[in-house]
Residue frames as qw, qx, qy, qz and C-alpha x, y, z in Angstrom:
[[0.337, 0.707, 0.539, 0.311, -99.87, 20.87, -26.19],
 [0.286, 0.204, 0.042, 0.935, -99.01, 24.38, -27.31],
 [0.056, 0.411, 0.480, -0.773, -100.80, 27.23, -25.47],
 [0.318, 0.265, -0.263, -0.871, -102.18, 28.51, -28.79],
 [0.351, -0.086, -0.876, -0.320, -103.67, 25.07, -29.51],
 [0.156, -0.405, -0.794, 0.426, -105.43, 25.00, -26.11],
 [0.149, 0.398, 0.148, -0.893, -106.70, 28.61, -26.64],
 [0.355, 0.110, -0.590, -0.716, -108.13, 27.60, -30.02],
 [0.327, -0.231, -0.916, -0.032, -109.86, 24.55, -28.49],
 [0.053, -0.413, -0.587, 0.694, -111.33, 26.76, -25.78],
 [0.237, 0.323, -0.140, -0.905, -112.60, 29.26, -28.33],
 [0.371, -0.011, -0.777, -0.509, -114.14, 26.42, -30.41],
 [0.226, -0.337, -0.878, 0.254, -115.90, 24.97, -27.36],
 [0.076, 0.445, 0.358, -0.817, -117.43, 28.43, -26.46],
 [0.330, 0.232, -0.435, -0.805, -118.53, 28.96, -30.07],
 [0.333, -0.119, -0.900, -0.254, -120.03, 25.45, -30.17],
 [0.043, -0.340, -0.751, 0.563, -121.95, 26.16, -26.89],
 [0.247, 0.317, 0.012, -0.916, -123.81, 28.97, -28.71],
 [0.490, 0.110, -0.590, -0.632, -125.47, 26.48, -31.03],
 [0.208, -0.174, -0.943, 0.194, -126.83, 24.22, -28.32],
 [0.365, -0.583, -0.466, -0.557, -130.55, 24.73, -27.85],
 [0.105, -0.264, 0.571, -0.770, -131.57, 26.20, -24.50],
 [0.229, -0.385, -0.892, 0.060, -133.93, 24.15, -22.37],
 [0.243, -0.769, -0.364, -0.466, -137.00, 25.96, -20.97],
 [0.295, 0.162, -0.568, 0.751, -135.45, 25.98, -17.41],
 [0.519, -0.571, -0.364, -0.522, -138.72, 25.71, -15.64],
 [0.372, -0.527, 0.535, -0.546, -139.17, 25.84, -11.86],
 [0.814, -0.194, 0.472, -0.277, -139.01, 22.52, -10.11],
 [0.737, 0.528, -0.412, -0.096, -136.61, 21.14, -12.72],
 [0.850, -0.394, 0.336, 0.098, -134.20, 18.30, -12.16],
 [0.366, 0.750, -0.542, -0.097, -130.62, 18.05, -13.44],
 [0.943, -0.227, 0.244, 0.012, -129.11, 14.59, -13.64],
 [0.197, 0.818, -0.537, -0.053, -125.51, 13.69, -14.16],
 [0.951, 0.045, -0.220, 0.213, -122.96, 10.88, -14.56],
 [0.672, -0.558, 0.047, 0.485, -119.58, 11.07, -12.93],
 [0.537, 0.134, 0.356, 0.753, -118.04, 12.35, -16.14],
 [0.060, 0.638, 0.375, 0.670, -120.62, 15.14, -16.63],
 [0.448, -0.672, -0.490, 0.328, -120.82, 16.29, -12.99],
 [0.309, -0.258, -0.010, 0.915, -118.74, 19.51, -13.54],
 [0.091, -0.214, -0.470, -0.852, -121.18, 20.68, -16.24],
 [0.412, -0.580, -0.669, -0.214, -124.34, 19.59, -14.34],
 [0.466, -0.569, -0.416, 0.535, -123.15, 21.29, -11.17],
 [0.205, -0.089, 0.143, 0.964, -122.23, 24.41, -13.04],
 [0.250, -0.416, -0.572, -0.661, -125.78, 24.57, -14.47],
 [0.491, -0.600, -0.627, 0.076, -127.27, 23.91, -11.01],
 [0.394, -0.407, -0.227, 0.792, -125.21, 26.75, -9.33],
 [0.060, 0.090, 0.327, 0.939, -126.07, 29.15, -12.10],
 [0.362, -0.493, -0.617, -0.496, -129.85, 28.40, -11.81],
 [0.513, -0.571, -0.556, 0.318, -129.94, 28.41, -8.01],
 [0.317, -0.346, -0.104, 0.877, -128.24, 31.82, -7.99],
 [0.076, -0.146, -0.435, -0.885, -130.82, 33.01, -10.48],
 [0.468, -0.013, 0.375, -0.800, -133.79, 32.05, -8.30],
 [0.698, 0.075, -0.537, -0.467, -134.84, 28.91, -10.15],
 [0.749, -0.316, 0.481, -0.330, -136.14, 25.96, -8.05],
 [0.705, 0.454, -0.535, -0.102, -133.87, 23.12, -9.17],
 [0.814, -0.438, 0.378, -0.058, -132.57, 19.84, -7.87],
 [0.358, 0.640, -0.671, -0.109, -129.35, 17.96, -8.76],
 [0.838, -0.222, 0.454, -0.208, -129.01, 14.14, -8.72],
 [0.162, -0.316, 0.852, 0.385, -127.09, 11.33, -10.27],
 [0.505, 0.064, -0.580, -0.636, -128.92, 9.45, -12.97],
 [0.441, -0.182, -0.876, 0.064, -129.58, 6.47, -10.70],
 [0.023, -0.254, -0.577, 0.776, -130.66, 8.65, -7.81],
 [0.361, 0.209, -0.102, -0.903, -133.08, 10.45, -10.07],
 [0.532, 0.026, -0.684, -0.499, -134.54, 7.32, -11.57],
 [0.500, -0.235, -0.823, 0.130, -135.04, 5.38, -8.33],
 [0.283, -0.388, -0.587, 0.651, -135.66, 8.09, -5.69],
 [0.066, 0.351, 0.085, -0.930, -137.11, 11.19, -7.40],
 [0.306, 0.062, -0.545, -0.778, -138.91, 10.70, -10.73],
 [0.340, -0.291, -0.883, -0.139, -141.22, 7.88, -9.50],
 [0.337, -0.553, -0.660, 0.381, -142.31, 9.87, -6.42],
 [0.100, -0.604, -0.172, 0.771, -142.29, 13.60, -7.27],
 [0.475, 0.819, 0.319, 0.035, -143.78, 15.95, -9.76],
 [0.507, -0.351, 0.268, 0.740, -140.91, 17.37, -11.78],
 [0.345, 0.799, 0.095, -0.484, -141.36, 20.40, -14.08],
 [0.652, 0.703, -0.278, -0.060, -138.55, 19.46, -16.44],
 [0.842, -0.355, 0.308, 0.263, -135.58, 17.08, -16.51],
 [0.433, 0.809, -0.395, -0.056, -132.19, 17.92, -18.08],
 [0.945, -0.176, 0.221, 0.164, -130.01, 14.81, -18.45],
 [0.194, 0.882, -0.422, -0.076, -126.30, 15.52, -18.95],
 [0.929, -0.142, 0.310, 0.144, -123.85, 12.97, -20.13],
 [0.048, 0.774, -0.526, -0.348, -120.42, 12.66, -21.77],
 [0.376, -0.232, 0.883, 0.155, -120.04, 8.97, -22.42],
 [0.427, 0.197, -0.559, -0.683, -121.29, 7.44, -25.68],
 [0.535, -0.133, -0.825, -0.127, -122.49, 4.36, -23.88],
 [0.114, -0.133, 0.596, -0.784, -124.10, 5.87, -20.77],
 [0.341, -0.330, -0.827, -0.301, -126.99, 3.50, -20.24],
 [0.216, -0.498, -0.640, 0.545, -127.98, 5.04, -16.90],
 [0.077, 0.308, -0.049, -0.947, -128.45, 8.39, -18.60],
 [0.299, -0.097, -0.723, -0.615, -130.67, 6.68, -21.24],
 [0.304, -0.408, -0.852, 0.123, -132.72, 4.98, -18.49],
 [0.075, -0.520, -0.471, 0.709, -133.50, 8.14, -16.51],
 [0.153, 0.220, -0.321, -0.909, -134.33, 10.08, -19.74],
 [0.330, -0.169, -0.815, -0.446, -136.73, 7.38, -20.84],
 [0.258, -0.454, -0.780, 0.346, -138.36, 7.10, -17.46],
 [0.000, -0.443, -0.242, 0.864, -138.92, 10.87, -17.22],
 [0.239, 0.118, -0.505, -0.821, -140.29, 11.00, -20.75],
 [0.336, -0.264, -0.872, -0.239, -142.67, 8.15, -20.14],
 [0.168, -0.502, -0.642, 0.555, -143.93, 9.97, -17.03],
 [0.199, 0.828, 0.453, 0.265, -144.90, 12.82, -19.38],
 [0.379, -0.795, 0.026, 0.474, -142.12, 15.09, -18.16],
 [0.501, 0.854, -0.137, 0.038, -140.51, 17.45, -20.62],
 [0.796, -0.429, 0.281, 0.321, -136.97, 16.01, -20.93],
 [0.413, 0.853, -0.317, -0.049, -133.80, 17.23, -22.47],
 [0.928, -0.161, 0.169, 0.289, -130.88, 14.92, -23.17],
 [0.170, 0.939, -0.297, -0.042, -127.63, 16.93, -23.44],
 [0.765, -0.338, 0.499, 0.227, -124.65, 14.89, -24.64],
 [0.068, 0.498, -0.672, -0.544, -122.19, 14.29, -27.52],
 [0.731, 0.170, -0.462, -0.473, -123.38, 11.66, -30.15],
 [0.667, -0.308, 0.612, -0.293, -124.27, 8.42, -28.47],
 [0.254, -0.061, 0.945, 0.199, -124.12, 4.80, -29.57],
 [0.326, -0.051, -0.530, -0.781, -126.61, 4.30, -32.43],
 [0.399, -0.379, -0.833, -0.046, -128.69, 1.82, -30.43],
 [0.224, -0.468, -0.536, 0.666, -128.99, 4.30, -27.53],
 [0.107, 0.177, -0.190, -0.960, -129.77, 7.19, -29.89],
 [0.324, -0.215, -0.764, -0.515, -132.59, 5.02, -31.35],
 [0.319, -0.459, -0.772, 0.301, -134.06, 4.57, -27.88],
 [0.086, -0.394, -0.244, 0.882, -134.16, 8.27, -27.29],
 [0.157, 0.066, -0.437, -0.883, -135.82, 9.03, -30.61],
 [0.217, -0.373, -0.887, -0.167, -138.84, 6.97, -29.66],
 [0.194, -0.603, -0.615, 0.469, -140.19, 9.56, -27.18],
 [0.185, 0.771, 0.403, 0.457, -142.16, 12.59, -28.34],
 [0.266, -0.947, -0.015, -0.178, -141.50, 14.80, -25.29],
 [0.725, -0.464, 0.212, 0.462, -137.76, 14.07, -25.16],
 [0.414, 0.906, -0.088, -0.006, -135.57, 16.60, -26.95],
 [0.885, -0.069, 0.083, 0.454, -132.08, 15.70, -27.98],
 [0.009, 0.983, -0.162, -0.083, -129.50, 18.41, -27.53],
 [0.914, 0.185, -0.018, 0.362, -126.30, 17.31, -29.36],
 [0.302, -0.894, 0.256, 0.211, -122.97, 18.60, -28.08],
 [0.548, 0.687, -0.477, 0.019, -119.72, 18.64, -30.04],
 [0.957, -0.235, -0.100, 0.141, -117.56, 15.62, -29.10],
 [0.553, 0.578, -0.286, 0.528, -114.38, 17.66, -29.36],
 [0.160, 0.156, -0.596, 0.771, -114.53, 19.22, -25.84],
 [0.389, -0.514, -0.665, -0.377, -118.02, 18.20, -24.57],
 [0.488, -0.540, -0.529, 0.437, -117.51, 19.00, -20.93],
 [0.214, -0.286, -0.019, 0.934, -116.29, 22.55, -21.57],
 [0.142, -0.250, -0.525, -0.801, -118.93, 23.09, -24.18],
 [0.434, -0.578, -0.679, -0.132, -121.63, 22.09, -21.72],
 [0.399, -0.503, -0.360, 0.677, -120.14, 24.37, -19.03],
 [0.082, -0.079, 0.224, 0.968, -120.14, 27.24, -21.53],
 [0.287, -0.398, -0.657, -0.572, -123.72, 26.44, -22.57],
 [0.410, -0.591, -0.640, 0.268, -124.80, 26.48, -18.88],
 [0.224, -0.373, -0.121, 0.892, -123.51, 30.09, -18.71],
 [0.114, -0.071, -0.464, -0.876, -125.32, 31.11, -21.86],
 [0.344, -0.439, -0.788, -0.263, -128.53, 29.43, -20.76],
 [0.436, -0.594, -0.559, 0.381, -128.57, 31.06, -17.34],
 [0.297, -0.127, -0.031, 0.946, -127.80, 34.63, -18.32],
 [0.119, -0.459, -0.488, -0.733, -131.35, 35.73, -19.32],
 [0.284, -0.503, -0.635, 0.513, -132.28, 37.56, -16.14],
 [0.006, 0.868, 0.340, 0.363, -134.29, 40.76, -15.64],
 [0.417, -0.900, -0.033, 0.127, -133.01, 43.93, -14.03],
 [0.048, 0.892, -0.443, -0.078, -129.49, 45.44, -13.72],
 [0.543, -0.378, 0.740, 0.116, -127.84, 42.02, -13.05],
 [0.737, 0.408, 0.532, 0.083, -129.41, 40.57, -16.23],
 [0.398, 0.915, -0.058, -0.041, -128.29, 43.61, -18.27],
 [0.164, -0.789, 0.588, 0.070, -124.74, 43.27, -17.03],
 [0.679, -0.137, 0.718, 0.063, -124.69, 39.46, -17.53],
 [0.724, 0.589, 0.359, 0.030, -126.00, 39.71, -21.09],
 [0.263, 0.920, -0.288, -0.038, -123.29, 42.22, -21.95],
 [0.389, -0.592, 0.706, 0.019, -120.70, 39.92, -20.40],
 [0.735, 0.115, 0.667, 0.019, -121.96, 36.88, -22.16],
 [0.609, 0.780, 0.112, -0.090, -122.25, 38.69, -25.47],
 [0.177, 0.836, -0.519, 0.023, -118.42, 39.18, -25.14],
 [0.873, -0.348, 0.332, -0.085, -117.90, 35.54, -24.19],
 [0.863, 0.424, -0.034, 0.271, -115.47, 34.86, -27.07],
 [0.257, 0.729, -0.379, 0.508, -113.05, 37.27, -25.39],
 [0.768, -0.612, 0.043, -0.182, -113.26, 35.36, -22.09],
 [0.914, -0.006, -0.076, 0.399, -109.95, 33.62, -22.63],
 [0.383, 0.575, -0.133, 0.711, -108.20, 36.96, -23.04],
 [0.400, -0.733, 0.132, -0.535, -109.69, 38.25, -19.81],
 [0.928, -0.372, -0.020, 0.018, -108.74, 35.03, -17.95],
 [0.785, 0.232, -0.106, 0.564, -105.13, 35.31, -19.19],
 [0.121, 0.663, -0.147, 0.724, -104.86, 38.96, -18.22],
 [0.558, -0.656, 0.121, -0.493, -106.32, 38.36, -14.76],
 [0.872, -0.382, 0.290, -0.096, -104.88, 34.93, -13.84],
 [0.722, 0.592, -0.349, 0.076, -101.84, 34.53, -16.08],
 [0.010, -0.626, 0.680, -0.381, -99.39, 34.41, -13.19],
 [0.654, -0.211, 0.600, -0.411, -101.40, 31.85, -11.25],
 [0.901, 0.377, 0.006, -0.215, -101.95, 29.77, -14.40],
 [0.521, 0.646, -0.533, 0.167, -98.26, 29.66, -15.02],
 [0.236, -0.486, 0.725, -0.428, -97.46, 28.65, -11.44],
 [0.806, -0.014, 0.460, -0.371, -100.03, 25.88, -11.42],
 [0.829, 0.498, -0.190, -0.170, -98.90, 24.63, -14.73],
 [0.332, 0.623, -0.668, 0.236, -95.44, 24.01, -13.35],
 [0.585, -0.394, 0.566, -0.427, -96.63, 21.91, -10.40],
 [0.262, 0.217, -0.920, -0.194, -95.78, 18.19, -10.78],
 [0.331, -0.419, -0.846, 0.001, -98.55, 17.15, -8.33],
 [0.147, -0.204, 0.228, -0.941, -101.25, 19.05, -6.52],
 [0.005, -0.449, -0.861, 0.238, -104.47, 18.83, -4.58],
 [0.081, -0.440, -0.365, -0.816, -107.47, 20.91, -5.76],
 [0.125, -0.377, -0.653, 0.645, -109.16, 22.91, -3.03],
 [0.050, -0.397, -0.496, -0.771, -112.51, 24.64, -3.69],
 [0.251, 0.113, 0.443, -0.853, -115.22, 26.76, -2.30],
 [0.495, 0.369, 0.739, -0.271, -118.84, 25.71, -2.81],
 [0.521, 0.746, 0.151, -0.387, -119.58, 27.87, -5.85],
 [0.302, 0.720, -0.562, -0.273, -116.33, 26.84, -7.64],
 [0.703, -0.156, 0.692, -0.059, -116.70, 23.09, -7.30],
 [0.805, 0.546, 0.231, -0.032, -117.41, 22.61, -11.02],
 [0.372, 0.861, -0.340, 0.060, -114.27, 24.49, -12.08],
 [0.316, -0.612, 0.714, -0.126, -112.15, 22.54, -9.56],
 [0.803, 0.064, 0.584, -0.100, -113.54, 19.20, -10.65],
 [0.695, 0.718, 0.013, 0.010, -112.93, 20.15, -14.29],
 [0.018, 0.840, -0.539, 0.057, -109.34, 21.10, -13.33],
 [0.541, -0.359, 0.758, -0.059, -108.73, 17.52, -12.08],
 [0.836, 0.399, 0.372, -0.064, -110.12, 16.09, -15.32],
 [0.561, 0.808, -0.147, 0.106, -107.68, 18.02, -17.50],
 [0.078, 0.694, -0.660, 0.279, -104.84, 17.42, -15.05],
 [0.929, -0.241, -0.084, -0.268, -105.62, 13.79, -14.24],
 [0.832, 0.169, -0.370, 0.376, -101.99, 12.74, -14.13],
 [0.305, 0.336, -0.400, 0.796, -101.12, 15.53, -11.61],
 [0.488, -0.445, 0.106, -0.743, -104.24, 16.24, -9.56],
 [0.197, 0.117, -0.932, 0.281, -104.01, 13.83, -6.58],
 [0.113, -0.516, -0.813, 0.243, -107.43, 14.72, -4.94],
 [0.120, -0.565, -0.229, -0.784, -110.18, 17.36, -4.58],
 [0.302, -0.348, -0.688, 0.561, -111.02, 18.77, -1.20],
 [0.142, -0.810, -0.392, -0.412, -114.00, 21.01, -0.36],
 [0.138, 0.430, -0.391, 0.802, -113.28, 23.89, 1.92],
 [0.686, -0.447, 0.065, -0.571, -116.00, 22.46, 4.17],
 [0.972, -0.157, -0.149, 0.095, -113.67, 19.57, 4.89],
 [0.041, 0.885, -0.412, 0.212, -110.72, 21.38, 6.61],
 [0.757, -0.448, 0.473, -0.052, -109.70, 18.17, 8.53],
 [0.909, 0.306, 0.214, 0.182, -108.58, 16.61, 5.22],
 [0.289, 0.898, -0.283, 0.175, -105.86, 19.27, 4.88],
 [0.550, -0.644, 0.530, -0.041, -103.86, 17.33, 7.40],
 [0.831, 0.057, 0.523, 0.179, -103.29, 14.62, 4.76],
 [0.532, 0.846, 0.004, 0.025, -102.19, 17.01, 2.00],
 [0.715, -0.400, 0.263, 0.510, -98.57, 16.49, 1.06],
 [0.479, 0.356, 0.410, 0.690, -98.59, 18.33, -2.26],
 [0.035, -0.057, 0.016, 0.998, -99.20, 21.86, -3.23],
 [0.287, 0.582, 0.674, -0.353, -102.75, 23.26, -3.28],
 [0.016, 0.182, 0.426, 0.886, -104.48, 24.81, -6.33],
 [0.077, 0.471, 0.669, -0.570, -107.40, 26.75, -4.75],
 [0.068, -0.383, -0.504, -0.771, -110.47, 28.02, -6.54],
 [0.123, -0.558, -0.664, 0.483, -112.84, 30.26, -4.50],
 [0.094, 0.748, 0.386, 0.531, -115.18, 33.19, -4.99],
 [0.128, 0.358, -0.306, 0.873, -114.64, 36.52, -3.24],
 [0.545, -0.427, -0.032, -0.721, -118.16, 36.48, -1.67],
 [0.900, -0.324, -0.258, -0.135, -117.66, 33.11, 0.05],
 [0.585, 0.368, -0.518, 0.505, -114.05, 33.56, 1.16],
 [0.221, -0.537, 0.394, -0.713, -114.96, 35.33, 4.46],
 [0.878, -0.275, -0.011, -0.392, -116.75, 32.16, 5.58],
 [0.964, 0.047, -0.179, 0.193, -113.50, 30.16, 5.51],
 [0.006, 0.856, -0.420, 0.302, -111.09, 32.14, 7.65],
 [0.745, -0.459, 0.472, -0.107, -110.52, 28.97, 9.70],
 [0.912, 0.271, 0.212, 0.225, -109.39, 27.12, 6.57],
 [0.399, 0.835, -0.179, 0.335, -107.16, 30.00, 5.64],
 [0.388, -0.746, 0.488, -0.233, -105.54, 29.87, 9.09],
 [0.919, -0.114, 0.377, 0.027, -105.11, 26.06, 8.74],
 [0.768, 0.580, 0.026, 0.270, -103.38, 26.49, 5.41],
 [0.119, 0.862, -0.330, 0.366, -100.99, 29.05, 6.95],
 [0.621, -0.601, 0.458, -0.207, -100.30, 27.06, 10.07],
 [0.921, 0.034, 0.375, 0.099, -99.49, 23.99, 7.99],
 [0.122, -0.664, 0.465, 0.573, -97.34, 26.10, 5.68],
 [0.684, 0.352, 0.627, 0.121, -98.96, 24.50, 2.66],
 [0.159, -0.207, 0.464, 0.846, -97.81, 25.70, -0.73],
 [0.361, 0.630, 0.639, -0.255, -100.71, 27.21, -2.63],
 [0.066, 0.082, 0.436, 0.894, -101.75, 28.76, -5.94],
 [0.164, 0.519, 0.647, -0.534, -104.90, 30.73, -5.36],
 [0.005, 0.250, 0.533, 0.808, -107.33, 31.67, -8.05],
 [0.081, 0.473, 0.617, -0.623, -110.01, 33.99, -6.53],
 [0.103, 0.413, 0.651, 0.629, -112.99, 34.84, -8.74],
 [0.081, 0.421, 0.382, -0.819, -114.68, 38.17, -8.00],
 [0.226, 0.032, -0.583, -0.780, -117.41, 37.58, -10.64],
 [0.729, -0.077, 0.064, -0.677, -121.07, 36.52, -10.90],
 [0.611, -0.151, 0.766, -0.129, -121.72, 32.80, -9.97],
 [0.786, 0.520, 0.254, -0.220, -123.23, 32.36, -13.46],
 [0.596, 0.742, -0.300, 0.066, -119.87, 33.11, -15.22],
 [0.393, -0.726, 0.556, -0.095, -117.44, 32.02, -12.47],
 [0.786, -0.143, 0.600, 0.049, -117.17, 28.39, -13.44],
 [0.741, 0.648, 0.111, 0.136, -116.73, 29.10, -17.13],
 [0.135, 0.886, -0.395, 0.201, -113.76, 31.35, -16.27],
 [0.579, -0.534, 0.608, -0.102, -112.48, 28.70, -13.90],
 [0.885, 0.209, 0.412, 0.054, -112.77, 26.02, -16.56],
 [0.552, 0.808, -0.109, 0.174, -110.90, 28.17, -19.06],
 [0.161, -0.795, 0.557, -0.180, -108.10, 28.71, -16.52],
 [0.791, -0.226, 0.560, -0.096, -108.11, 24.94, -15.79],
 [0.844, 0.504, 0.161, 0.086, -107.77, 24.15, -19.51],
 [0.314, 0.862, -0.327, 0.227, -104.74, 26.44, -19.70],
 [0.469, -0.627, 0.589, -0.201, -103.24, 24.88, -16.58],
 [0.825, -0.043, 0.560, -0.070, -103.76, 21.40, -17.94],
 [0.059, -0.438, 0.654, 0.614, -102.72, 22.13, -21.45],
 [0.089, -0.167, -0.878, -0.439, -105.87, 20.53, -22.90],
 [0.535, -0.108, 0.077, -0.834, -109.66, 20.59, -22.81],
 [0.112, 0.080, 0.983, -0.119, -112.15, 17.90, -21.87]]
């Protein structure tokens, strides 16, 4: 796909995110995810944790069997990408029947499943554009989490207000790295904790080239890496992984490194934009 086409898709996703209703984001909230929606769910989780919100993250099944029946939850945000995600429907219905304010964030679902959701008064349906739903939800997570008080909130609101120019900033800051990663035939994605969503998204849009994802908390797995690395990490966490840095150098592993010196709330959106440009498509 032409670079201009990808850029237009990214811009459309960011614009679409602005029309997705914001949940209340109450303390003691629970975010649930499917495998396909994990990058967006984890991006929202990281943004809220770094904003001081008490929040938990669990798969749909973990939430419906281990959390919702046994704990008081302030709010549930269910995130899904598949049109036939029955596990997402189940956890949303169970939370709603328990009297918990529930938001179901997903593209249009199968008609039968949509009908099930519509039966519950305290379940709000937040429809996401099906064109690039994962990227749209990651952008929405950034928008939802930027309403903070104090100097940080002021800076973030100004940054988010300029969110449509994010792609220009990413290209100016990471153009060289994006070009290098785009030319790799195969690679392994390596990530620091706060950039896990961006790295997981990278492997979605580069499914034919991304062989694996490795957390920097798993340095032993580097011994099995035969391809180049595409690393995503934040500046604030990098100093904790000097042992991993040494391991990469000792093994002489080829690496493309994208280091994000930005707020955790915006980091994964920028990472996802870079990933879309590397992969030549959105998801």
